C-alpha positions in Angstrom: 137.7 137.2 21.8 139.2 139.9 19.6 139.5 143.6 20.9 138.3 146.0 18.9 138.6 149.2 20.7 139.1 150.1 24.4 135.5 149.1 25.0 134.3 147.1 22.2 135.2 143.3 21.7 134.1 140.7 19.1 133.5 137.0 19.5 131.8 134.6 17.3 129.6 131.4 17.7 128.2 129.1 15.2 125.7 131.4 13.7 127.4 135.0 13.6 129.9 137.4 15.0 129.0 139.2 18.5 130.2 142.8 19.1 129.7 144.5 22.6 131.3 145.4 26.0 133.5 143.1 27.6 132.5 141.9 31.0 133.9 139.5 33.4 131.3 137.6 35.4 132.4 135.6 38.6 130.5 132.1 38.0 131.5 129.3 40.8 134.7 131.3 41.9 136.0 131.9 38.4 136.0 134.9 36.3 134.1 134.0 32.9 134.1 136.4 30.1 130.7 137.6 28.6 129.4 140.3 26.2 127.3 143.2 27.7 125.1 144.7 25.3 125.3 142.4 22.5 124.7 143.0 18.7 124.8 140.4 16.4 126.2 140.4 12.8 126.1 137.9 10.0 129.7 138.6 8.8 133.0 139.9 10.3 132.8 142.9 7.9 129.3 143.8 9.4 130.4 143.4 12.7 133.1 145.9 12.8 131.0 148.2 10.7 128.7 148.0 13.5 131.3 148.6 15.8 132.2 152.0 14.3 128.2 152.8 14.2 128.4 152.1 18.0 131.2 154.1 18.8 129.8 157.2 16.5 126.5 156.9 18.3 127.9 157.0 21.3 130.0 159.9 20.8 126.9 162.0 19.5 124.8 160.8 22.8 127.8 162.1 24.6 128.1 165.4 23.2 131.2 164.6 21.8 130.1 165.1 18.3 127.9 168.0 17.9 127.8 169.0 14.0 127.3 167.0 10.9 130.7 168.0 9.6 132.1 166.6 12.8 130.0 163.3 12.3 131.3 163.2 8.8 134.9 163.5 10.2 134.8 161.0 12.8 133.1 158.7 10.4 135.9 158.8 7.6 138.5 158.8 10.1 137.0 155.5 11.2 136.5 154.4 8.0 140.1 155.1 7.2 141.4 153.6 10.4 139.9 150.3 9.8 141.1 150.2 6.2 144.5 150.3 7.5 143.8 147.4 9.8 142.4 145.4 7.1 145.3 146.0 4.9 147.9 144.8 7.3 145.9 141.5 7.7 146.2 141.1 3.7 
């Protein structure tokens, strides 16, 4: 499981990448990691971009982004942060 943000994690199965909130579920006395409110993506790039969209959507919903210019600023910052992370992996 890969931590993308404080709230969002990414994992994968044989078919896709899965992004959502990490939830520990007690199964027979032991904690099992599960993804709550999952979103499914065919590529890792789409999964990370989907996470960005999810974060922005949440900020709009919470009233933290209230203008188009504020949205664009946050969108550009998120994409720049993503580009920095990807460049370190190359």
